[in-house]
MMTF fields as JSON, N, C-alpha, C and O atoms, coordinates in Angstrom:
{
  "mmtfVersion": "1.0.0",
  "mmtfProducer": "UNKNOWN",
  "numBonds": 395,
  "numAtoms": 396,
  "numGroups": 99,
  "numChains": 1,
  "numModels": 1,
  "chainsPerModel": [1],
  "groupsPerChain": [99],
  "chainIdList": ["A"],
  "bondAtomList": [4, 2, 8, 6, 12, 10, 16, 14, 20, 18, 24, 22, 28, 26, 32, 30, 36, 34, 40, 38, 44, 42, 48, 46, 52, 50, 56, 54, 60, 58, 64, 62, 68, 66, 72, 70, 76, 74, 80, 78, 84, 82, 88, 86, 92, 90, 96, 94, 100, 98, 104, 102, 108, 106, 112, 110, 116, 114, 120, 118, 124, 122, 128, 126, 132, 130, 136, 134, 140, 138, 144, 142, 148, 146, 152, 150, 156, 154, 160, 158, 164, 162, 168, 166, 172, 170, 176, 174, 180, 178, 184, 182, 188, 186, 192, 190, 196, 194, 200, 198, 204, 202, 208, 206, 212, 210, 216, 214, 220, 218, 224, 222, 228, 226, 232, 230, 236, 234, 240, 238, 244, 242, 248, 246, 252, 250, 256, 254, 260, 258, 264, 262, 268, 266, 272, 270, 276, 274, 280, 278, 284, 282, 288, 286, 292, 290, 296, 294, 300, 298, 304, 302, 308, 306, 312, 310, 316, 314, 320, 318, 324, 322, 328, 326, 332, 330, 336, 334, 340, 338, 344, 342, 348, 346, 352, 350, 356, 354, 360, 358, 364, 362, 368, 366, 372, 370, 376, 374, 380, 378, 384, 382, 388, 386, 392, 390],
  "bondOrderList": [1, 1, 1, 1, 1, 1, 1, 1, 1, 1, 1, 1, 1, 1, 1, 1, 1, 1, 1, 1, 1, 1, 1, 1, 1, 1, 1, 1, 1, 1, 1, 1, 1, 1, 1, 1, 1, 1, 1, 1, 1, 1, 1, 1, 1, 1, 1, 1, 1, 1, 1, 1, 1, 1, 1, 1, 1, 1, 1, 1, 1, 1, 1, 1, 1, 1, 1, 1, 1, 1, 1, 1, 1, 1, 1, 1, 1, 1, 1, 1, 1, 1, 1, 1, 1, 1, 1, 1, 1, 1, 1, 1, 1, 1, 1, 1, 1, 1],
  "groupList": [{"groupName": "MET", "atomNameList": ["N", "CA", "C", "O"], "elementList": ["N", "C", "C", "O"], "formalChargeList": [0, 0, 0, 0], "bondAtomList": [1, 0, 2, 1, 3, 2], "bondOrderList": [1, 1, 2], "singleLetterCode": "M", "chemCompType": "L-PEPTIDE LINKING"}, {"groupName": "LYS", "atomNameList": ["N", "CA", "C", "O"], "elementList": ["N", "C", "C", "O"], "formalChargeList": [0, 0, 0, 0], "bondAtomList": [1, 0, 2, 1, 3, 2], "bondOrderList": [1, 1, 2], "singleLetterCode": "K", "chemCompType": "L-PEPTIDE LINKING"}, {"groupName": "ARG", "atomNameList": ["N", "CA", "C", "O"], "elementList": ["N", "C", "C", "O"], "formalChargeList": [0, 0, 0, 0], "bondAtomList": [1, 0, 2, 1, 3, 2], "bondOrderList": [1, 1, 2], "singleLetterCode": "R", "chemCompType": "L-PEPTIDE LINKING"}, {"groupName": "VAL", "atomNameList": ["N", "CA", "C", "O"], "elementList": ["N", "C", "C", "O"], "formalChargeList": [0, 0, 0, 0], "bondAtomList": [1, 0, 2, 1, 3, 2], "bondOrderList": [1, 1, 2], "singleLetterCode": "V", "chemCompType": "L-PEPTIDE LINKING"}, {"groupName": "TYR", "atomNameList": ["N", "CA", "C", "O"], "elementList": ["N", "C", "C", "O"], "formalChargeList": [0, 0, 0, 0], "bondAtomList": [1, 0, 2, 1, 3, 2], "bondOrderList": [1, 1, 2], "singleLetterCode": "Y", "chemCompType": "L-PEPTIDE LINKING"}, {"groupName": "LEU", "atomNameList": ["N", "CA", "C", "O"], "elementList": ["N", "C", "C", "O"], "formalChargeList": [0, 0, 0, 0], "bondAtomList": [1, 0, 2, 1, 3, 2], "bondOrderList": [1, 1, 2], "singleLetterCode": "L", "chemCompType": "L-PEPTIDE LINKING"}, {"groupName": "PHE", "atomNameList": ["N", "CA", "C", "O"], "elementList": ["N", "C", "C", "O"], "formalChargeList": [0, 0, 0, 0], "bondAtomList": [1, 0, 2, 1, 3, 2], "bondOrderList": [1, 1, 2], "singleLetterCode": "F", "chemCompType": "L-PEPTIDE LINKING"}, {"groupName": "ALA", "atomNameList": ["N", "CA", "C", "O"], "elementList": ["N", "C", "C", "O"], "formalChargeList": [0, 0, 0, 0], "bondAtomList": [1, 0, 2, 1, 3, 2], "bondOrderList": [1, 1, 2], "singleLetterCode": "A", "chemCompType": "L-PEPTIDE LINKING"}, {"groupName": "ILE", "atomNameList": ["N", "CA", "C", "O"], "elementList": ["N", "C", "C", "O"], "formalChargeList": [0, 0, 0, 0], "bondAtomList": [1, 0, 2, 1, 3, 2], "bondOrderList": [1, 1, 2], "singleLetterCode": "I", "chemCompType": "L-PEPTIDE LINKING"}, {"groupName": "GLY", "atomNameList": ["N", "CA", "C", "O"], "elementList": ["N", "C", "C", "O"], "formalChargeList": [0, 0, 0, 0], "bondAtomList": [1, 0, 2, 1, 3, 2], "bondOrderList": [1, 1, 2], "singleLetterCode": "G", "chemCompType": "PEPTIDE LINKING"}, {"groupName": "PRO", "atomNameList": ["N", "CA", "C", "O"], "elementList": ["N", "C", "C", "O"], "formalChargeList": [0, 0, 0, 0], "bondAtomList": [1, 0, 2, 1, 3, 2], "bondOrderList": [1, 1, 2], "singleLetterCode": "P", "chemCompType": "L-PEPTIDE LINKING"}, {"groupName": "ASP", "atomNameList": ["N", "CA", "C", "O"], "elementList": ["N", "C", "C", "O"], "formalChargeList": [0, 0, 0, 0], "bondAtomList": [1, 0, 2, 1, 3, 2], "bondOrderList": [1, 1, 2], "singleLetterCode": "D", "chemCompType": "L-PEPTIDE LINKING"}, {"groupName": "SER", "atomNameList": ["N", "CA", "C", "O"], "elementList": ["N", "C", "C", "O"], "formalChargeList": [0, 0, 0, 0], "bondAtomList": [1, 0, 2, 1, 3, 2], "bondOrderList": [1, 1, 2], "singleLetterCode": "S", "chemCompType": "L-PEPTIDE LINKING"}, {"groupName": "GLN", "atomNameList": ["N", "CA", "C", "O"], "elementList": ["N", "C", "C", "O"], "formalChargeList": [0, 0, 0, 0], "bondAtomList": [1, 0, 2, 1, 3, 2], "bondOrderList": [1, 1, 2], "singleLetterCode": "Q", "chemCompType": "L-PEPTIDE LINKING"}, {"groupName": "GLU", "atomNameList": ["N", "CA", "C", "O"], "elementList": ["N", "C", "C", "O"], "formalChargeList": [0, 0, 0, 0], "bondAtomList": [1, 0, 2, 1, 3, 2], "bondOrderList": [1, 1, 2], "singleLetterCode": "E", "chemCompType": "L-PEPTIDE LINKING"}, {"groupName": "ASN", "atomNameList": ["N", "CA", "C", "O"], "elementList": ["N", "C", "C", "O"], "formalChargeList": [0, 0, 0, 0], "bondAtomList": [1, 0, 2, 1, 3, 2], "bondOrderList": [1, 1, 2], "singleLetterCode": "N", "chemCompType": "L-PEPTIDE LINKING"}, {"groupName": "THR", "atomNameList": ["N", "CA", "C", "O"], "elementList": ["N", "C", "C", "O"], "formalChargeList": [0, 0, 0, 0], "bondAtomList": [1, 0, 2, 1, 3, 2], "bondOrderList": [1, 1, 2], "singleLetterCode": "T", "chemCompType": "L-PEPTIDE LINKING"}, {"groupName": "TRP", "atomNameList": ["N", "CA", "C", "O"], "elementList": ["N", "C", "C", "O"], "formalChargeList": [0, 0, 0, 0], "bondAtomList": [1, 0, 2, 1, 3, 2], "bondOrderList": [1, 1, 2], "singleLetterCode": "W", "chemCompType": "L-PEPTIDE LINKING"}, {"groupName": "CYS", "atomNameList": ["N", "CA", "C", "O"], "elementList": ["N", "C", "C", "O"], "formalChargeList": [0, 0, 0, 0], "bondAtomList": [1, 0, 2, 1, 3, 2], "bondOrderList": [1, 1, 2], "singleLetterCode": "C", "chemCompType": "L-PEPTIDE LINKING"}],
  "groupTypeList": [0, 1, 2, 3, 4, 5, 6, 6, 7, 8, 3, 9, 7, 3, 3, 10, 4, 5, 4, 6, 8, 11, 6, 6, 12, 13, 14, 9, 8, 15, 5, 10, 15, 6, 3, 12, 7, 5, 6, 3, 15, 9, 7, 7, 7, 9, 6, 16, 16, 11, 5, 5, 8, 16, 12, 0, 3, 6, 17, 8, 4, 0, 6, 3, 13, 2, 15, 13, 9, 2, 9, 10, 12, 10, 8, 10, 6, 8, 3, 8, 15, 5, 7, 8, 9, 5, 12, 18, 7, 3, 10, 7, 4, 5, 6, 16, 8, 14, 14],
  "groupIdList": [1, 2, 3, 4, 5, 6, 7, 8, 9, 10, 11, 12, 13, 14, 15, 16, 17, 18, 19, 20, 21, 22, 23, 24, 25, 26, 27, 28, 29, 30, 31, 32, 33, 34, 35, 36, 37, 38, 39, 40, 41, 42, 43, 44, 45, 46, 47, 48, 49, 50, 51, 52, 53, 54, 55, 56, 57, 58, 59, 60, 61, 62, 63, 64, 65, 66, 67, 68, 69, 70, 71, 72, 73, 74, 75, 76, 77, 78, 79, 80, 81, 82, 83, 84, 85, 86, 87, 88, 89, 90, 91, 92, 93, 94, 95, 96, 97, 98, 99],
  "secStructList": [7, 2, 2, 2, 2, 2, 2, 2, 2, 2, 2, 2, 2, 2, 2, 2, 2, 2, 2, 2, 2, 2, 2, 2, 2, 2, 2, 7, 1, 7, 2, 2, 2, 2, 2, 2, 2, 2, 6, 1, 1, 2, 2, 2, 2, 2, 2, 2, 2, 2, 2, 2, 2, 2, 2, 2, 2, 2, 2, 2, 2, 2, 2, 2, 2, 2, 2, 6, 6, 7, 1, 7, 7, 1, 2, 2, 2, 2, 2, 2, 2, 2, 2, 6, 7, 2, 2, 2, 2, 2, 2, 2, 2, 2, 2, 2, 2, 7, 7],
  "xCoordList": [16.758, 15.449, 15.047, 14.197, 15.589, 15.222, 15.69, 14.949, 16.943, 17.407, 16.509, 16.206, 16.023, 15.246, 14.026, 13.72, 13.336, 11.996, 12.206, 11.288, 13.355, 13.664, 13.824, 13.334, 14.483, 14.754, 13.348, 13.034, 12.545, 11.251, 10.229, 9.379, 10.335, 9.66, 10.051, 9.199, 11.341, 11.82, 11.296, 10.771, 11.599, 11.104, 9.751, 9.403, 8.856, 7.481, 6.965, 5.81, 7.689, 7.355, 7.627, 6.779, 9.049, 9.412, 8.82, 8.687, 8.494, 8.045, 6.647, 6.371, 5.706, 4.413, 4.127, 3.31, 5.068, 4.899, 5.427, 4.996, 6.423, 6.835, 5.569, 5.324, 4.775, 3.594, 2.526, 1.889, 2.366, 1.476, 1.856, 1.016, 3.337, 3.704, 3.482, 3.104, 3.671, 3.457, 2.006, 1.665, 1.123, -0.328, -0.75, -1.368, -0.434, -0.795, -0.138, -0.825, 1.061, 1.634, 0.901, 0.795, 0.423, -0.348, -1.879, -2.411, -2.548, -3.973, -4.082, -5.199, -3.103, -3.35, -3.992, -4.512, -3.904, -4.357, -5.904, -6.525, -6.358, -8.001, -8.364, -8.403, -8.641, -8.773, -10.013, -9.908, -11.161, -12.261, -11.777, -12.161, -10.975, -10.241, -9.258, -9.08, -8.565, -7.721, -8.386, -8.055, -9.484, -10.389, -10.954, -10.9, -11.47, -12.034, -10.996, -11.216, -9.804, -8.679, -8.499, -8.137, -8.709, -8.326, -9.38, -9.069, -10.578, -11.452, -11.817, -12.929, -10.888, -11.055, -11.403, -12.042, -11.014, -11.263, -11.238, -10.922, -11.592, -11.653, -10.442, -10.425, -9.41, -7.952, -7.713, -7.397, -7.813, -7.511, -8.429, -7.974, -9.685, -10.657, -10.412, -10.59, -9.986, -9.522, -8.272, -8.179, -7.423, -6.199, -6.39, -5.861, -7.191, -7.456, -8.258, -7.945, -9.403, -10.215, -9.166, -9.186, -8.377, -7.575, -6.711, -6.533, -6.17, -5.424, -6.231, -5.733, -7.537, -8.45, -8.613, -8.302, -9.116, -9.315, -8.193, -8.315, -6.925, -5.773, -5.306, -4.629, -5.579, -5.404, -6.11, -5.609, -7.549, -8.417, -8.062, -8.111, -7.662, -7.107, -5.782, -5.591, -5.012, -3.695, -4.168, -3.762, -5.076, -5.364, -5.915, -5.58, -6.931, -7.535, -6.471, -6.511, -5.495, -4.438, -3.657, -3.352, -3.316, -2.502, -3.26, -2.702, -4.536, -5.397, -5.623, -5.719, -5.71, -5.715, -4.411, -4.312, -3.403, -1.881, -1.742, -1.288, -2.175, -2.088, -2.92, -2.493, -4.15, -5.002, -4.5, -4.838, -3.639, -3.257, -1.786, -1.068, -1.345, -0.109, 1.072, 2.171, 0.887, 1.896, 1.884, 0.875, 3.036, 3.017, 2.941, 2.583, 3.254, 3.198, 1.658, 0.792, 1.437, 0.283, 0.034, 0.93, -1.088, -1.382, -1.514, -1.32, -1.824, -2.133, -1.045, -1.4, 0.248, 1.109, 1.182, 1.537, 0.869, 1.021, -0.233, -0.214, -1.365, -2.473, -2.28, -2.663, -1.612, -1.297, -0.496, -0.73, 0.589, 1.414, 0.697, 0.913, -0.237, -0.982, -1.882, -1.961, -2.488, -3.324, -2.54, -2.971, -1.47, -0.581, 0.335, 0.576, 0.902, 1.965, 1.5, 1.483, 1.128, 0.721, 0.861, 1.598, 0.185, 0.311, 1.706, 2.241, 2.345, 3.743, 4.679, 5.706, 4.556, 5.273, 4.974, 5.905, 3.707, 3.073, 3.488, 3.874, 3.338, 3.458, 4.978, 5.295, 5.936, 7.277, 7.78, 8.588, 7.334, 7.622, 7.138, 7.844, 5.957, 5.226, 6.187, 6.466, 6.579, 7.4, 8.923, 9.594, 9.297, 10.526, 10.516, 11.499, 9.335, 9.273, 9.042, 9.453, 8.314, 8.248, 9.394, 9.558, 10.236, 11.36, 12.387, 12.774, 12.836, 13.835, 15.176, 16.166],
  "yCoordList": [12.616, 11.97, 10.678, 10.005, 10.284, 8.989, 7.848, 6.892, 7.951, 6.855, 6.745, 5.619, 7.836, 7.85, 7.095, 6.108, 7.432, 6.79, 5.283, 4.491, 4.866, 3.544, 2.771, 1.659, 3.402, 2.785, 2.554, 1.433, 3.524, 3.403, 2.447, 1.834, 2.341, 1.403, -0.041, -0.919, -0.257, -1.46, -1.966, -3.036, -0.927, -1.116, -1.471, -2.442, -0.675, -0.59, -1.904, -2.269, -2.523, -3.955, -5.072, -5.887, -4.983, -6.021, -6.066, -7.137, -4.841, -4.87, -5.316, -6.145, -4.949, -5.487, -6.999, -7.761, -7.228, -8.821, -9.644, -10.78, -9.053, -9.973, -10.282, -11.406, -9.147, -9.411, -10.318, -11.106, -10.136, -10.868, -12.388, -13.287, -12.591, -13.954, -14.575, -15.746, -13.933, -14.4, -14.733, -15.796, -13.786, -14.065, -15.27, -16.142, -15.398, -16.484, -17.881, -18.903, -17.884, -19.019, -19.531, -20.732, -18.612, -19.072, -19.378, -20.352, -18.675, -18.784, -19.502, -19.914, -19.706, -20.24, -19.223, -18.17, -19.619, -18.611, -18.8, -19.662, -17.911, -17.751, -16.328, -15.602, -15.943, -14.505, -13.948, -12.8, -14.617, -14.07, -13.846, -12.846, -14.701, -14.585, -13.415, -12.737, -13.208, -12.074, -10.783, -9.98, -10.593, -9.474, -9.184, -8.041, -10.128, -9.868, -9.512, -8.608, -10.126, -9.59, -8.18, -7.444, -7.754, -6.17, -5.213, -4.074, -5.805, -5.042, -5.692, -5.522, -6.42, -6.981, -6.247, -6.808, -4.98, -4.067, -2.68, -2.468, -1.665, -0.294, 0.252, 0.932, -0.01, 0.5, -0.239, 0.496, -1.486, -2.003, -1.553, -1.442, -1.312, -0.907, 0.508, 0.848, 1.296, 2.631, 2.819, 3.749, 2.059, 2.108, 1.593, 2.182, 0.395, -0.267, 0.836, 1.093, 1.456, 2.474, 3.668, 4.13, 4.022, 5.163, 4.738, 5.551, 3.571, 3.126, 2.8, 2.88, 2.406, 2.289, 3.82, 4.142, 4.651, 5.88, 6.553, 7.058, 6.523, 7.126, 6.392, 7.011, 5.128, 4.455, 4.943, 5.136, 5.146, 5.76, 7.201, 7.541, 8.063, 9.309, 9.264, 10.117, 8.419, 8.116, 7.816, 8.53, 6.734, 6.308, 7.418, 7.612, 8.265, 9.345, 10.307, 10.711, 10.726, 11.665, 11.097, 11.857, 9.806, 9.345, 9.482, 9.924, 9.129, 9.258, 10.677, 10.931, 11.702, 13.053, 13.511, 14.399, 12.989, 13.326, 12.935, 13.683, 11.623, 10.885, 11.596, 11.652, 12.176, 12.708, 14.24, 14.829, 14.656, 16.08, 15.845, 16.836, 14.643, 14.48, 14.298, 14.2, 14.236, 14.107, 12.863, 12.397, 12.308, 10.86, 9.617, 9.635, 8.549, 7.385, 6.766, 7.309, 5.726, 4.956, 4.547, 3.965, 4.788, 4.39, 2.898, 2.355, 2.199, 0.705, -0.124, -0.857, -0.037, -0.696, -0.343, -1.17, 0.823, 1.319, 0.793, 0.492, 0.752, 0.183, -1.203, -1.647, -1.989, -3.395, -3.539, -4.409, -2.606, -2.676, -2.402, -3.085, -1.3, -1.087, -2.302, -2.629, -2.853, -3.957, -5.203, -5.9, -5.525, -6.797, -6.604, -7.571, -5.446, -5.358, -4.248, -4.547, -2.959, -2.218, -0.705, -0.454, 0.265, 1.643, 2.045, 2.83, 1.523, 1.837, 1.626, 2.3, 0.78, 0.497, 1.175, 1.719, 1.302, 2.023, 3.655, 4.211, 4.198, 5.7, 5.888, 6.639, 5.26, 5.651, 5.208, 5.917, 4.138, 3.712, 4.744, 5.036, 5.14, 6.226, 7.559, 8.211, 7.747, 9.221, 8.817, 9.686, 7.72, 7.317, 7.506, 8.001, 7.121, 7.226, 8.656, 8.992, 9.513, 10.945, 11.825, 12.853, 11.42, 12.305, 12.507, 11.545, 13.692, 13.844, 13.654, 13.722],
  "zCoordList": [-3.445, -2.965, -3.526, -2.943, -4.606, -5.362, -4.446, -4.218, -3.911, -3.012, -1.873, -1.478, -1.267, -0.075, -0.473, 0.196, -1.433, -1.903, -2.302, -2.087, -2.861, -3.114, -1.738, -1.546, -0.902, 0.48, 1.044, 1.442, 1.086, 1.873, 1.136, 1.782, -0.204, -1.05, -0.729, -0.593, -0.612, -0.155, 1.405, 1.715, 2.163, 3.565, 3.662, 4.335, 2.969, 2.923, 2.276, 2.493, 1.593, 1.05, 2.153, 2.516, 2.678, 3.432, 4.976, 5.568, 5.542, 7.112, 7.105, 7.972, 6.318, 6.431, 6.083, 6.599, 5.016, 4.753, 5.891, 6.089, 6.704, 7.842, 8.728, 9.164, 8.954, 9.704, 9.168, 9.867, 7.788, 7.04, 6.954, 6.917, 6.922, 6.861, 8.258, 8.307, 9.31, 10.639, 10.849, 11.367, 10.43, 10.471, 9.77, 10.381, 8.416, 7.707, 8.245, 8.258, 8.635, 9.26, 10.476, 10.725, 11.187, 12.475, 12.061, 12.594, 11.228, 10.919, 9.634, 9.322, 8.858, 7.456, 6.501, 6.869, 5.338, 4.133, 4.115, 3.492, 4.851, 4.989, 4.934, 5.928, 3.681, 3.478, 4.239, 4.671, 4.453, 5.369, 6.792, 7.399, 7.341, 8.651, 8.7, 9.712, 7.406, 7.446, 7.65, 8.523, 6.679, 6.674, 8.024, 8.478, 8.656, 9.982, 10.87, 11.677, 10.849, 11.773, 11.516, 12.433, 10.405, 10.07, 11.0, 11.349, 11.321, 12.063, 13.404, 13.903, 13.964, 15.199, 16.406, 17.297, 16.507, 17.523, 16.973, 15.802, 17.869, 17.191, 16.691, 15.665, 17.369, 17.048, 15.663, 14.727, 15.434, 14.214, 13.01, 11.871, 13.312, 12.503, 11.982, 10.813, 12.973, 12.641, 11.843, 11.042, 12.018, 11.248, 9.958, 9.016, 9.729, 8.557, 7.602, 6.439, 8.373, 7.548, 7.035, 5.894, 7.939, 7.444, 6.285, 5.379, 6.225, 4.99, 3.844, 2.721, 4.025, 2.741, 2.17, 1.023, 3.095, 2.616, 1.889, 0.773, 2.702, 1.966, 0.793, -0.027, 0.594, -0.601, -1.807, -2.915, -1.384, -2.465, -3.007, -4.189, -1.83, -2.299, -3.152, -4.019, -2.939, -3.603, -4.936, -5.853, -5.214, -6.588, -7.416, -8.584, -6.635, -7.351, -7.794, -8.956, -6.959, -7.277, -8.461, -9.38, -8.496, -9.701, -10.927, -11.932, -10.94, -12.146, -12.668, -13.868, -11.564, -12.094, -12.489, -13.336, -11.956, -12.581, -13.935, -14.801, -14.157, -15.431, -16.471, -17.624, -16.129, -17.03, -17.541, -18.568, -16.544, -16.817, -17.512, -17.645, -17.931, -18.651, -17.883, -18.428, -16.438, -15.494, -14.81, -14.28, -14.82, -13.969, -14.733, -15.911, -14.135, -14.879, -14.821, -14.135, -15.509, -15.323, -13.949, -13.337, -13.398, -12.017, -11.934, -10.846, -12.976, -12.652, -11.901, -10.978, -12.257, -11.431, -10.038, -9.198, -9.75, -8.356, -7.491, -6.298, -8.406, -7.669, -7.299, -6.216, -8.303, -7.969, -6.819, -5.979, -6.715, -5.662, -4.355, -3.354, -4.382, -3.217, -2.653, -1.469, -3.649, -3.229, -2.85, -1.93, -3.459, -3.199, -2.102, -1.378, -1.869, -0.984, 0.145, 1.339, -0.328, 0.663, 0.182, -0.772, 0.812, 0.666, 0.86, 0.078, 1.91, 2.425, 1.424, 1.502, 0.423, -0.724, -1.792, -2.385, -2.269, -3.378, -3.479, -4.507, -2.338, -2.403, -2.688, -3.61, -1.962, -2.171, -3.634, -4.234, -4.135, -5.2, -6.482, -7.447, -6.266, -7.139, -7.236, -8.242, -5.962, -5.799, -6.45, -7.005, -6.354, -7.1, -8.384, -8.935, -9.123, -10.441, -11.017, -12.128, -10.128, -10.626, -10.391, -11.048, -9.411, -9.02, -10.09, -10.753, -10.282, -11.478, -10.916, -11.644]
}
């Protein structure tokens, strides 16, 4: 499974960035504009909200696992989640805990 997790961590990093690069090349690097685009309509807002809630659950899970002596430090995966996305952070985390 480690190879599967690694594969999806890479795919989860590359695919979203293709969309981000396209957006920023068209709109420029304007973070308020980017955030407003995340909530441009009900479908986008629902998807964004779903990812935000799932990210928070993932963070809580990692901290609980770490406090119970299982799992690596959550900080690198939170950084990955914020800088790249949940689609990279979760498989990267699973890659590190897989034996």
